[in-house]
N, C-alpha and C positions, 0 to 999 in steps of 0.2 A: 562582511555579513557576517552578521553574528551565528552558530551553530544552531541556533533555533531556528532563526530566517530560513536558513540554508535547507532544513526540514519541512518546514512550511511550504518552500516552493516547491521542493522536489515531490512532497504528498500529494500537494493540488495539481503540480505537472501531471503528477502520475494517472490520474482521472481525465486530462484531456490527452493524453494518447490513444485511447483506443476510439476517439473520435476527433482525429486531428484532422482529418478533410472536413468535417463540418465546421470543426473551429477556426482552420483558414478561411474557410469560406464568409462565415461569420463576421471575421475578423478586419476581411476586405470591404464587408459590407460596412460594416463601423466605421472603418475610415475613408471610405469614398462618398460614403452620404456626409460625413463631417467634413470632408474637404473632397471636394469634385474634383480641384486641380490636379489632384497628385495622381490619378489615373492615368497623367501622359507620362510617369515616369517610369510604370511597369509595362514592360514589351512580353508578348507571346501568352502562352500558356498559363492562365492563372492557376491552373490545378497543380500544375508542378511548381510555379512562383509559392503557394503555400505551401506544398511538401518540403519545398528549401526552407521556408521561414518555420516551419514547427522543428525540424532538424537542425537547424542552428540554434534554436530558441532550448530544442534539448539538449545540444551538444553544450551550449552554455551552463545549463540547468546543472549537467554531471559535472562540470569544471567548477563550481562555485568555493569548491576549498580548495583549489588549484590555482589562484592566481595569477602564480608564475607561469599558469601555461595557457589559463582563460585570456589574460591581458595581451598577452602578442599577439594572438588571433581576433580580439576584437580590434586590432588597431590595425592589421590588414585589413578586414574588412569594413573599417569606418574609412581607409584611404581608397580605397576599391569603390563605397558608397557616395563619397564627394565626386569622384568621377563619372558617376551615373548622373549627377545633377541634385543630390540628396544634399538637401540645406538643415543646418541647424534648427530653422525653427520649425522644421519638417516631425525630427526627434518628438515634438512634445503632442504633437498631433497623432504621431503613431503610439505613444504611449497611453494618452488617451485610450484610443482605441482599443490596444490590449487590455488594459486594465477593465475598461466594458467589457468586452468580448469574454474574459475569466470571470467578471461578474455573473453576467447571463449563462456561460456555459456550467459554472460550478454552482451557482447557486447559494444555499446558506453555509457552504463549505470555503465560500469566500467573503472570510470573517475579517474584522476589523485587523488581526492581525496579519491574516496572508496578505489582504489588500498590501498592509504596509512593506510586506514582507517583500512582495512582488514590484511595489514601489521603489524598493531599495536597489533592487535588484537591476531593475531596469534604468534608475540614475546611473548606477557603474555605467551598466553598458552602453547608453546613449553618451554619457560625458565622453567618456574611452575612446568610443568611436566618433564622437565630434572633433575631439583634439587631433587623432590622426588623421582625418580629414582636412583640418587645418594646418596641420604641419607638413600634409604633403603639397596641399594647395603652394604655400608659402616655397618649397624648395621648386616649383615650378613656374612660379611668378619672376622673371629677371626681375634685379635689382633697378629701381628708376635713376637714373642719371640726377645727379643735385644740380638745382639750377644755378645756372650760370649770371653773377651778378652783371648788371650794368656799368659799363664803366663810366667813373664819377669824370664830369665836365669840369672844370673851372671856369 
């Protein structure tokens, strides 16, 4: 990400922090309205889940200029999420809900440049997590034996 994009993401996220709880609730409302089947992936207290979501986003926002620290954390998170049943296609729904929520919450402060910066950030997060989940799944899947050819008959 460029320094300008990082600044836009950080300054817009600073506007979200004071209303984090309602932002998280709006995010999940948007997500479940668009993809009701995803509700089954979320167990337990949604207020806690929302707090964790905003905490994770805040940590990522804080580390955008430190990819050497951010990327390993995202890889660990992605591997865990794969174990929870999160699939690559789910990341598109989450990204859409995130951008929708930011647009609703930030209003005119979510301009074209800010939307583009958040899109870049989310793409980085999602692709890193998806790659890690796929790598983790590949290490858990035992190799399949090669098919044995039938003996030739004469």
